[in-house]
One Martini backbone bead per residue (centre of mass of N, CA, C, O) as a GRO file, in nm:
protein
  289
    1UNK     BB    1  11.236  -2.561   6.872
    2UNK     BB    2  10.926  -2.698   6.830
    3UNK     BB    3  10.630  -2.568   6.689
    4UNK     BB    4  10.306  -2.429   6.647
    5UNK     BB    5  10.195  -2.227   6.406
    6UNK     BB    6   9.945  -2.016   6.353
    7UNK     BB    7   9.912  -1.957   6.054
    8UNK     BB    8   9.914  -2.262   5.948
    9UNK     BB    9   9.684  -2.355   6.135
   10UNK     BB   10   9.462  -2.172   6.014
   11UNK     BB   11   9.486  -2.289   5.732
   12UNK     BB   12   9.407  -2.573   5.814
   13UNK     BB   13   9.129  -2.508   5.941
   14UNK     BB   14   9.018  -2.317   5.669
   15UNK     BB   15   9.160  -2.368   5.373
   16UNK     BB   16   9.304  -2.082   5.410
   17UNK     BB   17   9.392  -1.768   5.404
   18UNK     BB   18   9.435  -1.549   5.710
   19UNK     BB   19   9.316  -1.243   5.863
   20UNK     BB   20   9.319  -1.030   6.124
   21UNK     BB   21   9.060  -0.798   6.226
   22UNK     BB   22   9.022  -0.530   6.408
   23UNK     BB   23   8.789  -0.452   6.666
   24UNK     BB   24   8.604  -0.166   6.790
   25UNK     BB   25   8.296  -0.183   6.994
   26UNK     BB   26   8.287  -0.008   7.269
   27UNK     BB   27   8.407  -0.121   7.519
   28UNK     BB   28   8.461  -0.222   7.833
   29UNK     BB   29   8.537  -0.268   8.190
   30UNK     BB   30   8.495  -0.385   8.514
   31UNK     BB   31   8.786  -0.252   8.584
   32UNK     BB   32   8.665   0.067   8.495
   33UNK     BB   33   8.348   0.112   8.580
   34UNK     BB   34   8.312  -0.016   8.896
   35UNK     BB   35   8.229  -0.312   8.933
   36UNK     BB   36   8.548  -0.386   9.033
   37UNK     BB   37   8.682  -0.111   8.921
   38UNK     BB   38   8.940   0.131   8.855
   39UNK     BB   39   9.172   0.185   8.580
   40UNK     BB   40   9.256  -0.099   8.566
   41UNK     BB   41   9.515  -0.234   8.499
   42UNK     BB   42   9.852  -0.152   8.547
   43UNK     BB   43   9.946  -0.225   8.230
   44UNK     BB   44   9.698  -0.069   8.081
   45UNK     BB   45   9.684   0.040   7.714
   46UNK     BB   46   9.482   0.021   7.444
   47UNK     BB   47   9.631   0.227   7.239
   48UNK     BB   48   9.875   0.013   7.158
   49UNK     BB   49   9.650  -0.187   6.977
   50UNK     BB   50   9.512   0.024   6.772
   51UNK     BB   51   9.419   0.069   6.480
   52UNK     BB   52   9.322   0.339   6.277
   53UNK     BB   53   9.054   0.186   6.177
   54UNK     BB   54   8.995   0.137   6.500
   55UNK     BB   55   8.680   0.267   6.569
   56UNK     BB   56   8.384   0.320   6.753
   57UNK     BB   57   8.245   0.523   6.556
   58UNK     BB   58   8.242   0.283   6.387
   59UNK     BB   59   8.141   0.029   6.237
   60UNK     BB   60   8.194  -0.283   6.202
   61UNK     BB   61   8.184  -0.305   5.904
   62UNK     BB   62   8.379  -0.063   5.844
   63UNK     BB   63   8.617  -0.167   5.973
   64UNK     BB   64   8.639  -0.436   5.800
   65UNK     BB   65   8.655  -0.302   5.524
   66UNK     BB   66   8.915  -0.134   5.586
   67UNK     BB   67   9.089  -0.378   5.663
   68UNK     BB   68   9.055  -0.522   5.384
   69UNK     BB   69   9.184  -0.288   5.212
   70UNK     BB   70   9.458  -0.307   5.333
   71UNK     BB   71   9.523  -0.620   5.282
   72UNK     BB   72   9.438  -0.656   4.964
   73UNK     BB   73   9.681  -0.526   4.830
   74UNK     BB   74   9.860  -0.789   4.892
   75UNK     BB   75   9.589  -0.995   4.960
   76UNK     BB   76   9.324  -1.058   4.754
   77UNK     BB   77   9.246  -1.377   4.862
   78UNK     BB   78   9.173  -1.313   5.141
   79UNK     BB   79   9.070  -1.402   5.454
   80UNK     BB   80   8.869  -1.343   5.766
   81UNK     BB   81   8.905  -1.228   6.103
   82UNK     BB   82   8.712  -1.108   6.360
   83UNK     BB   83   8.880  -0.898   6.616
   84UNK     BB   84   8.776  -0.869   6.934
   85UNK     BB   85   8.999  -0.657   7.131
   86UNK     BB   86   8.898  -0.411   7.289
   87UNK     BB   87   8.880  -0.507   7.582
   88UNK     BB   88   8.556  -0.644   7.673
   89UNK     BB   89   8.383  -0.867   7.434
   90UNK     BB   90   8.151  -0.977   7.684
   91UNK     BB   91   8.052  -0.683   7.791
   92UNK     BB   92   7.709  -0.749   7.789
   93UNK     BB   93   7.435  -0.782   7.637
   94UNK     BB   94   7.348  -1.053   7.468
   95UNK     BB   95   7.189  -0.925   7.219
   96UNK     BB   96   7.419  -0.727   7.155
   97UNK     BB   97   7.640  -0.937   7.102
   98UNK     BB   98   7.497  -1.076   6.870
   99UNK     BB   99   7.486  -0.841   6.681
  100UNK     BB  100   7.778  -0.805   6.635
  101UNK     BB  101   7.877  -1.089   6.555
  102UNK     BB  102   7.677  -1.107   6.311
  103UNK     BB  103   7.771  -0.861   6.156
  104UNK     BB  104   8.052  -0.971   6.101
  105UNK     BB  105   7.959  -1.232   5.940
  106UNK     BB  106   7.828  -1.063   5.695
  107UNK     BB  107   8.102  -0.998   5.593
  108UNK     BB  108   8.270  -1.035   5.330
  109UNK     BB  109   8.524  -1.288   5.403
  110UNK     BB  110   8.410  -1.364   5.679
  111UNK     BB  111   8.506  -1.676   5.868
  112UNK     BB  112   8.524  -1.547   6.171
  113UNK     BB  113   8.609  -1.547   6.532
  114UNK     BB  114   8.776  -1.329   6.768
  115UNK     BB  115   8.744  -1.313   7.141
  116UNK     BB  116   8.817  -1.092   7.369
  117UNK     BB  117   8.863  -1.158   7.734
  118UNK     BB  118   8.744  -1.251   8.046
  119UNK     BB  119   8.675  -1.479   8.290
  120UNK     BB  120   8.436  -1.281   8.431
  121UNK     BB  121   8.254  -1.243   8.124
  122UNK     BB  122   8.115  -1.560   8.101
  123UNK     BB  123   7.814  -1.649   8.096
  124UNK     BB  124   7.609  -1.919   8.047
  125UNK     BB  125   7.443  -1.789   7.822
  126UNK     BB  126   7.690  -1.717   7.638
  127UNK     BB  127   7.805  -2.008   7.613
  128UNK     BB  128   7.561  -2.113   7.462
  129UNK     BB  129   7.592  -1.926   7.213
  130UNK     BB  130   7.893  -2.001   7.149
  131UNK     BB  131   7.837  -2.303   7.087
  132UNK     BB  132   7.646  -2.241   6.842
  133UNK     BB  133   7.849  -2.062   6.683
  134UNK     BB  134   8.064  -2.292   6.649
  135UNK     BB  135   7.884  -2.478   6.464
  136UNK     BB  136   7.897  -2.222   6.213
  137UNK     BB  137   8.191  -2.127   6.303
  138UNK     BB  138   8.480  -1.977   6.349
  139UNK     BB  139   8.625  -1.995   6.699
  140UNK     BB  140   8.777  -1.775   6.940
  141UNK     BB  141   8.850  -1.769   7.280
  142UNK     BB  142   9.021  -1.497   7.454
  143UNK     BB  143   9.212  -1.516   7.750
  144UNK     BB  144   9.306  -1.307   8.010
  145UNK     BB  145   9.543  -1.409   8.242
  146UNK     BB  146   9.875  -1.333   8.266
  147UNK     BB  147   9.864  -1.517   8.545
  148UNK     BB  148   9.927  -1.798   8.779
  149UNK     BB  149   9.949  -1.573   9.008
  150UNK     BB  150   9.771  -1.450   9.259
  151UNK     BB  151   9.944  -1.212   9.363
  152UNK     BB  152   9.978  -1.079   9.095
  153UNK     BB  153   9.671  -1.024   9.037
  154UNK     BB  154   9.653  -0.835   9.277
  155UNK     BB  155   9.893  -0.627   9.200
  156UNK     BB  156   9.748  -0.566   8.903
  157UNK     BB  157   9.431  -0.539   8.938
  158UNK     BB  158   9.261  -0.766   8.777
  159UNK     BB  159   8.984  -0.905   8.937
  160UNK     BB  160   9.097  -1.212   8.927
  161UNK     BB  161   9.154  -1.545   8.924
  162UNK     BB  162   9.302  -1.835   8.839
  163UNK     BB  163   9.082  -2.024   8.920
  164UNK     BB  164   8.878  -1.896   8.720
  165UNK     BB  165   9.037  -1.952   8.460
  166UNK     BB  166   9.031  -2.247   8.472
  167UNK     BB  167   8.722  -2.283   8.477
  168UNK     BB  168   8.654  -2.132   8.195
  169UNK     BB  169   8.824  -2.286   8.014
  170UNK     BB  170   8.702  -2.567   8.059
  171UNK     BB  171   8.414  -2.497   7.988
  172UNK     BB  172   8.459  -2.406   7.702
  173UNK     BB  173   8.608  -2.659   7.582
  174UNK     BB  174   8.366  -2.856   7.648
  175UNK     BB  175   8.204  -2.712   7.405
  176UNK     BB  176   8.436  -2.710   7.155
  177UNK     BB  177   8.592  -2.450   7.199
  178UNK     BB  178   8.834  -2.246   7.116
  179UNK     BB  179   9.117  -2.165   7.326
  180UNK     BB  180   9.264  -1.873   7.439
  181UNK     BB  181   9.580  -1.715   7.568
  182UNK     BB  182   9.729  -1.466   7.799
  183UNK     BB  183  10.078  -1.391   7.868
  184UNK     BB  184  10.301  -1.235   8.110
  185UNK     BB  185  10.646  -1.176   8.087
  186UNK     BB  186  10.834  -1.002   8.376
  187UNK     BB  187  10.765  -0.970   8.643
  188UNK     BB  188  10.982  -0.884   8.903
  189UNK     BB  189  10.848  -1.091   9.128
  190UNK     BB  190  10.900  -1.313   8.916
  191UNK     BB  191  11.058  -1.582   8.892
  192UNK     BB  192  11.180  -1.834   8.701
  193UNK     BB  193  11.069  -2.061   8.879
  194UNK     BB  194  10.781  -1.946   8.886
  195UNK     BB  195  10.730  -1.956   8.579
  196UNK     BB  196  10.758  -2.260   8.544
  197UNK     BB  197  10.525  -2.338   8.731
  198UNK     BB  198  10.318  -2.202   8.551
  199UNK     BB  199  10.363  -2.352   8.289
  200UNK     BB  200  10.258  -2.619   8.422
  201UNK     BB  201   9.969  -2.514   8.442
  202UNK     BB  202   9.909  -2.432   8.158
  203UNK     BB  203   9.960  -2.712   8.043
  204UNK     BB  204   9.675  -2.820   8.182
  205UNK     BB  205   9.514  -2.679   7.980
  206UNK     BB  206   9.247  -2.655   7.728
  207UNK     BB  207   9.428  -2.532   7.482
  208UNK     BB  208   9.494  -2.404   7.157
  209UNK     BB  209   9.611  -2.116   7.234
  210UNK     BB  210   9.915  -1.894   7.268
  211UNK     BB  211  10.019  -1.586   7.426
  212UNK     BB  212  10.335  -1.423   7.449
  213UNK     BB  213  10.472  -1.150   7.649
  214UNK     BB  214  10.643  -0.890   7.736
  215UNK     BB  215  10.692  -0.655   7.964
  216UNK     BB  216  10.549  -0.331   7.946
  217UNK     BB  217  10.617   0.014   7.986
  218UNK     BB  218  10.333   0.228   7.993
  219UNK     BB  219  10.193   0.500   7.933
  220UNK     BB  220   9.938   0.580   8.170
  221UNK     BB  221  10.023   0.381   8.392
  222UNK     BB  222  10.063   0.245   8.702
  223UNK     BB  223  10.327   0.099   8.633
  224UNK     BB  224  10.483   0.355   8.537
  225UNK     BB  225  10.486   0.477   8.810
  226UNK     BB  226  10.634   0.251   8.965
  227UNK     BB  227  10.889   0.269   8.777
  228UNK     BB  228  10.971   0.570   8.816
  229UNK     BB  229  11.017   0.540   9.125
  230UNK     BB  230  11.113   0.212   9.097
  231UNK     BB  231  11.329   0.088   8.918
  232UNK     BB  232  11.374  -0.192   8.700
  233UNK     BB  233  11.494  -0.470   8.556
  234UNK     BB  234  11.498  -0.586   8.233
  235UNK     BB  235  11.509  -0.784   7.997
  236UNK     BB  236  11.664  -0.882   7.744
  237UNK     BB  237  11.633  -1.028   7.455
  238UNK     BB  238  11.811  -1.265   7.512
  239UNK     BB  239  11.687  -1.333   7.787
  240UNK     BB  240  11.402  -1.377   7.682
  241UNK     BB  241  11.451  -1.598   7.492
  242UNK     BB  242  11.549  -1.800   7.703
  243UNK     BB  243  11.286  -1.798   7.872
  244UNK     BB  244  11.085  -1.890   7.639
  245UNK     BB  245  11.225  -2.169   7.585
  246UNK     BB  246  11.179  -2.278   7.869
  247UNK     BB  247  10.876  -2.245   7.880
  248UNK     BB  248  10.785  -2.410   7.623
  249UNK     BB  249  10.904  -2.685   7.728
  250UNK     BB  250  10.640  -2.712   7.930
  251UNK     BB  251  10.469  -2.751   7.687
  252UNK     BB  252  10.262  -2.873   7.458
  253UNK     BB  253  10.294  -2.965   7.134
  254UNK     BB  254   9.978  -2.889   7.052
  255UNK     BB  255  10.030  -2.599   7.106
  256UNK     BB  256   9.957  -2.287   6.986
  257UNK     BB  257  10.179  -2.035   6.892
  258UNK     BB  258  10.130  -1.699   6.825
  259UNK     BB  259  10.336  -1.551   7.046
  260UNK     BB  260  10.629  -1.384   7.220
  261UNK     BB  261  10.590  -1.076   7.123
  262UNK     BB  262  10.565  -0.719   7.163
  263UNK     BB  263  10.446  -0.414   6.977
  264UNK     BB  264  10.462  -0.079   7.055
  265UNK     BB  265  10.432   0.237   7.023
  266UNK     BB  266  10.699   0.439   7.095
  267UNK     BB  267  10.541   0.664   7.249
  268UNK     BB  268  10.446   0.454   7.498
  269UNK     BB  269  10.736   0.351   7.560
  270UNK     BB  270  10.962   0.303   7.839
  271UNK     BB  271  10.971  -0.023   7.862
  272UNK     BB  272  11.130  -0.146   7.660
  273UNK     BB  273  11.284  -0.062   7.396
  274UNK     BB  274  11.185  -0.097   7.078
  275UNK     BB  275  11.442  -0.261   6.981
  276UNK     BB  276  11.359  -0.534   7.115
  277UNK     BB  277  11.191  -0.645   6.882
  278UNK     BB  278  11.418  -0.643   6.665
  279UNK     BB  279  11.613  -0.821   6.817
  280UNK     BB  280  11.438  -1.064   6.864
  281UNK     BB  281  11.368  -1.138   6.570
  282UNK     BB  282  11.667  -1.163   6.473
  283UNK     BB  283  11.735  -1.394   6.667
  284UNK     BB  284  11.513  -1.591   6.586
  285UNK     BB  285  11.591  -1.628   6.292
  286UNK     BB  286  11.856  -1.746   6.339
  287UNK     BB  287  11.768  -1.979   6.518
  288UNK     BB  288  11.574  -2.106   6.289
  289UNK     BB  289  11.824  -2.101   6.045
   0.00000   0.00000   0.00000
């Protein structure tokens, strides 16, 4: 099945090879600090995707410089996107947000931003600024949607509705901003039929990019406690590939697919075991070639 790959698409958009560098700007989340909830989403442990250099005790500039040094050893001519990744990266006062984004753009060879956030943390004043920012640099706003099923969002304590996700994605895209989304596949109460129904809903959104990944049971999360008390079966790599292939068949051919699977540090993963990623990529490569 043909689809648009993220890397080549970025190169086409920017006219050069680019690499995302993760930035931890010290944000929290309204679902953690008590604004709408405590403890975060039941699946979430941000430690699973923070690179070593990505520490909020370092300035944004230092994190980006260290990230550049890491990648430049192999790709000396590379340009970079600052990826505000950890927690909710629009959750703060507007002037403070501006300072952080503008600092990142002042770092040499940084040619744009990818900002990860929640659908309930982008007020109109920030959208106005992001629209202006989009006119002068490359920008993707990446929303954690996670599921198009309202009951699932309640069950995982997400703290917002899918209806809100739909609304903010449309508002953001209407301003000419590239919009990304993140979806988790594999919640045990979501049937295959239900996932395809959701795929049809996601297909109707004005998205530029989409990330899919398998449900992972991560140590230190509420979902891990549920799993350890009442374990459920998770798809094998082969079953998951079959699921992904059917899911993306429901999506428009114009949608850029950034990833299909996630790999977390083995020390955090309870299930599926970390060879899931290796088996998945091996099968996918055989499938592609």
